C-alpha positions as CSV (number, residue, x, y, z in Angstrom):
1,M,0.0,0.0,0.0
2,A,1.2,3.5,-0.9
3,V,1.8,5.7,2.1
4,L,1.6,9.5,2.1
5,G,4.9,11.3,3.1
6,I,4.9,15.0,3.9
7,D,8.0,17.1,4.3
8,I,7.5,20.4,6.3
9,G,10.2,23.1,5.7
10,G,10.6,26.7,6.5
11,S,9.6,27.8,2.9
12,G,7.6,25.0,1.6
13,I,5.5,21.9,2.5
14,K,5.5,19.0,0.0
15,G,4.1,15.6,-0.3
16,R,4.0,12.5,-2.3
17,L,2.7,8.8,-2.2
18,V,5.5,6.4,-1.5
19,D,5.8,2.6,-1.8
20,P,7.6,2.1,1.6
21,T,9.1,-1.2,0.8
22,T,10.9,-0.1,-2.2
23,G,11.1,3.7,-1.7
24,E,9.6,4.2,-5.0
25,L,7.5,7.5,-5.5
26,V,4.2,6.6,-6.8
27,S,2.6,10.0,-7.4
28,D,3.6,13.4,-8.5
29,R,4.8,15.9,-5.9
30,F,2.4,18.5,-4.4
31,K,3.8,21.5,-2.8
32,I,2.3,24.4,-0.9
33,L,4.3,27.4,0.4
34,T,4.7,27.4,4.1
35,P,2.4,29.9,5.6
36,Q,3.9,33.0,7.2
37,P,3.8,33.1,10.1
38,S,4.1,29.3,10.2
39,T,2.1,28.8,13.4
40,P,0.9,25.4,14.3
41,E,-2.6,26.1,13.3
42,A,-1.6,27.6,10.0
43,V,0.8,24.5,9.1
44,A,-2.0,22.1,10.2
45,G,-4.3,23.7,7.7
46,V,-1.7,23.1,4.8
47,V,-1.3,19.5,6.1
48,F,-5.1,19.1,5.8
49,K,-5.1,20.4,2.2
50,M,-2.2,18.1,1.4
51,V,-4.2,15.1,2.6
52,R,-7.3,16.2,0.7
53,H,-5.2,16.8,-2.5
54,F,-4.2,13.1,-2.6
55,E,-7.7,12.0,-1.5
56,Y,-5.7,9.8,1.0
57,G,-7.2,7.9,4.1
58,G,-4.3,5.9,5.5
59,P,-1.4,6.6,7.9
60,V,0.8,9.6,7.2
61,G,4.4,10.2,7.8
62,C,5.5,13.8,8.4
63,T,8.9,15.5,8.8
64,F,9.5,18.5,10.9
65,P,12.4,20.8,11.3
66,A,12.9,20.3,15.0
67,V,13.8,17.8,17.8
68,V,10.7,15.5,17.9
69,K,9.9,13.2,20.8
70,D,6.7,11.1,20.8
71,G,5.3,13.5,18.3
72,V,6.0,16.6,20.3
73,A,8.2,19.4,18.9
74,L,10.8,20.4,21.3
75,S,12.5,23.0,19.2
76,A,11.8,25.0,16.2
77,A,14.2,25.7,13.2
78,N,12.9,28.0,10.5
79,V,9.3,27.8,11.8
80,D,7.3,29.8,14.3
81,Q,8.6,29.5,17.8
82,A,4.9,28.7,18.9
83,W,5.8,25.1,17.8
84,I,8.0,24.4,20.8
85,G,6.0,22.2,23.1
86,T,3.4,21.5,20.5
87,D,2.1,17.8,20.1
88,A,2.3,17.8,16.3
89,D,1.0,14.2,16.1
90,A,-2.1,15.1,18.0
91,L,-2.6,18.4,16.1
92,F,-2.4,16.9,12.6
93,E,-4.5,13.9,13.7
94,E,-7.3,16.2,15.0
95,K,-7.2,18.3,11.8
96,T,-7.2,15.4,9.4
97,G,-8.8,12.4,11.3
98,L,-5.8,10.3,10.2
99,D,-3.0,8.7,12.0
100,F,0.3,10.5,11.9
101,T,3.9,9.9,12.6
102,V,5.9,13.1,13.0
103,L,9.8,13.0,13.0
104,N,12.8,15.1,12.7
105,D,13.4,16.0,9.1
106,A,17.0,14.8,8.9
107,D,16.2,11.6,10.6
108,A,13.6,10.8,8.0
109,A,16.0,11.6,5.1
110,G,18.6,9.2,6.9
111,I,16.1,6.5,7.2
112,A,15.5,6.7,3.6
113,E,19.1,6.8,2.6
114,M,19.9,3.7,4.9
115,A,17.1,1.7,3.3
116,H,17.2,2.6,-0.3
117,G,20.0,5.1,-0.9
118,A,23.7,5.7,-0.2
119,G,23.7,3.8,3.2
120,R,22.1,0.7,2.1
121,G,23.6,-2.4,3.7
122,R,26.2,-0.3,5.5
123,K,27.2,-1.1,9.2
124,G,29.3,0.8,11.7
125,V,28.7,4.5,12.4
126,V,27.0,6.3,9.4
127,I,26.3,10.0,9.7
128,L,24.0,11.8,7.1
129,L,24.5,15.6,7.0
130,T,22.1,17.7,5.0
131,F,23.7,21.2,4.0
132,G,20.9,23.6,3.2
133,T,19.3,26.5,5.1
134,G,20.9,24.9,8.1
135,I,22.8,21.6,8.7
136,G,20.6,18.7,9.6
137,S,22.0,15.3,10.8
138,A,21.1,11.8,11.4
139,V,23.3,9.2,13.0
140,F,23.1,5.4,12.6
141,V,25.1,2.7,14.5
142,D,24.8,-0.7,12.6
143,G,21.7,0.5,10.9
144,R,20.0,1.8,14.0
145,L,19.0,5.4,14.2
146,F,20.1,7.5,17.2
147,P,17.4,10.2,16.9
148,N,17.5,14.0,17.2
149,T,21.3,14.5,17.1
150,E,21.1,18.1,15.7
151,L,24.8,18.1,14.9
152,G,24.4,21.4,13.1
153,H,23.9,23.1,16.2
154,L,27.3,22.1,17.8
155,H,29.1,25.2,19.1
156,F,31.9,25.8,16.5
157,A,34.3,28.5,15.3
158,G,33.1,30.7,18.1
159,L,29.6,30.6,16.9
160,E,26.5,29.3,18.6
161,S,25.8,26.8,15.9
162,A,28.0,25.2,13.3
163,E,25.4,25.8,10.5
164,D,26.1,29.5,10.9
165,W,29.6,28.6,9.7
166,A,29.1,25.9,7.1
167,A,25.5,25.7,5.9
168,A,24.9,26.0,2.1
169,S,22.9,29.2,2.9
170,V,26.0,30.8,4.4
171,K,27.9,30.2,1.0
172,K,25.2,32.3,-0.6
173,S,24.7,35.0,2.0
174,E,28.5,35.4,2.4
175,K,29.1,35.1,-1.3
176,L,31.8,32.4,-0.6
177,T,33.5,30.6,-3.6
178,W,33.0,26.8,-3.7
179,K,36.6,26.5,-2.5
180,S,36.2,28.9,0.5
181,W,33.0,27.3,1.5
182,T,34.4,23.7,1.2
183,L,37.3,24.6,3.5
184,R,34.8,25.6,6.0
185,V,32.9,22.2,5.5
186,N,36.2,20.6,6.0
187,D,36.7,22.1,9.4
188,Y,33.2,21.1,10.5
189,L,33.6,17.5,9.3
190,A,37.0,17.2,11.1
191,H,35.2,18.2,14.3
192,V,32.4,15.8,13.8
193,E,35.0,13.0,13.0
194,R,36.9,13.6,16.3
195,L,33.7,13.4,18.2
196,F,32.1,10.3,16.4
197,S,34.8,8.5,14.3
198,P,32.3,7.7,11.6
199,D,32.8,5.1,9.0
200,L,30.8,6.9,6.4
201,F,29.5,10.4,5.8
202,I,26.5,10.8,3.5
203,V,26.1,14.4,2.2
204,G,22.7,15.5,1.4
205,G,20.8,18.7,0.5
206,G,20.9,20.5,-2.7
207,V,24.7,20.9,-2.8
208,S,25.0,17.1,-2.9
209,Q,23.8,17.3,-6.5
210,K,26.6,19.6,-7.4
211,M,29.6,17.5,-5.9
212,E,31.6,18.1,-9.0
213,K,31.8,21.8,-8.0
214,W,33.5,21.0,-4.7
215,E,34.5,17.6,-3.9
216,K,38.1,18.1,-5.1
217,W,38.7,20.3,-2.0
218,L,37.1,17.8,0.6
219,K,39.6,16.3,2.8
220,V,38.1,13.8,5.4
221,S,39.5,10.5,6.8
222,A,36.1,8.8,6.6
223,E,34.5,7.7,3.5
224,L,32.2,10.4,2.0
225,V,29.4,9.9,-0.6
226,P,26.6,12.1,-1.9
227,A,23.0,11.2,-0.9
228,Q,21.2,9.2,-3.7
229,L,17.6,10.3,-3.0
230,A,18.2,14.0,-3.2
231,N,15.3,16.2,-2.0
232,E,12.8,13.4,-1.9
233,A,14.6,11.6,0.9
234,G,12.6,13.2,3.7
235,I,9.2,12.3,2.1
236,V,10.5,8.7,1.6
237,G,11.7,8.4,5.1
238,A,8.6,9.9,6.6
239,A,6.4,7.4,4.7
240,M,8.6,4.5,5.9
241,A,8.3,5.7,9.5
242,A,4.5,5.7,9.3
243,A,4.3,2.4,7.5
244,Y,6.4,0.6,10.0
245,S,5.4,2.5,13.3
246,D,4.2,0.3,16.1
């Protein structure tokens, strides 16, 4: 059975139907701009429209840019701060009448990559890092997820968060060359390596589709590969989480 996966971001909310056993996308993508302000009630309204668009009546998997425990958002990255402490599972279920599984966005992407992408069959410590507006992370040990790691918020380079130093958005805002930005990424990756000694880094986000522009300056000890599912990884992982939730 196809399962609806929804990916909530700071600028857009997108959804697709997914075959969770294969990771295959079985519908076109539907996207709605994230409402501003992105309050819980406003976002829930968009989620309702998403469900209605697909004429869907089964379990729904949903990513969210925050630490998420038991469906409750404990932080809020690039969305309204009113989300902190909100039971997203309960809110979306009340709005749609469907069962929801809400999880951290990078964790969802990692789940998909480990099952159907660059991490498939890999053991040891695997770390997915998504470089975009911020830096998302998902950490796996022998295929098991350690959730809500938020490695993009490590204190680094004298800043409150490493993502303020090395996110892809920083490259754009500071007008850095690919080389200058990659040297920052190297510093960040070396810091993560010292902390976790990973066997494999998987690099996601839009920049992972442009590796030819910057991979020649990457210098890490661990193996590093680009993500394979690109920007659909979150949707696929969300659908999988819903399909296999207890």
